[in-house]
C-alpha positions as CSV (number, residue, x, y, z in Angstrom):
1,M,128.7,195.9,106.9
2,N,128.9,197.0,110.5
3,K,131.4,194.9,112.4
4,Q,131.4,195.0,116.2
5,T,134.2,194.4,118.7
6,P,133.7,191.8,121.4
7,E,133.3,194.6,123.9
8,Q,130.4,196.1,121.8
9,I,128.7,192.7,121.5
10,G,129.1,192.2,125.3
11,S,127.6,195.6,126.0
12,E,124.4,194.6,124.2
13,G,123.5,192.3,127.1
14,S,124.4,188.9,128.3
15,G,121.8,187.1,126.2
16,L,124.0,186.9,123.0
17,M,127.1,186.1,124.9
18,N,125.3,183.3,126.8
19,R,124.1,181.7,123.5
20,L,127.6,181.9,122.0
21,A,129.2,180.4,125.1
22,K,126.9,177.3,125.2
23,R,128.7,174.1,124.3
24,P,128.3,172.1,122.3
25,V,127.3,174.5,119.6
26,R,124.0,173.5,118.0
27,I,123.9,173.7,114.2
28,P,120.7,172.7,112.4
29,S,121.3,169.9,109.9
30,R,119.8,172.0,107.1
31,V,122.7,174.5,107.6
32,V,125.3,171.7,107.5
33,L,123.7,170.0,104.5
34,G,122.9,173.2,102.7
35,G,119.8,171.7,101.1
36,D,121.6,168.6,99.8
37,K,121.1,165.0,100.9
38,E,124.9,164.4,101.4
39,V,128.0,166.3,102.3
40,V,131.7,165.3,102.9
41,I,133.2,166.5,106.1
42,V,137.0,166.6,106.3
43,H,138.5,166.0,109.8
44,E,142.2,165.7,110.3
45,A,142.8,164.7,106.6
46,E,140.1,162.0,106.8
47,E,136.9,162.3,104.8
48,Y,133.5,161.4,106.3
49,R,130.2,161.3,104.5
50,L,127.1,162.7,106.2
51,Q,123.9,161.8,104.5
52,V,120.2,161.7,105.0
53,N,118.8,158.2,104.5
54,P,115.4,157.4,103.0
55,E,113.8,157.5,106.5
56,G,115.1,161.0,107.1
57,K,117.8,159.9,109.6
58,L,121.4,161.2,109.5
59,V,124.1,158.7,108.8
60,L,127.8,159.5,109.2
61,S,130.2,157.0,107.5
62,R,133.8,156.9,106.6
């Protein structure tokens, strides 16, 4: 694996750095769900359930 320093990444052009700097970060739901219909997200010792309902909408519950 070929790891790069931040300086090397920055030298490849500002395109990558601009994408990384955008906030909030956009993560596709398929990445979060990993192919499942439900995942548990732990935030500050609290568990939240993120699931896809029958209509294909995301539902976050505690």
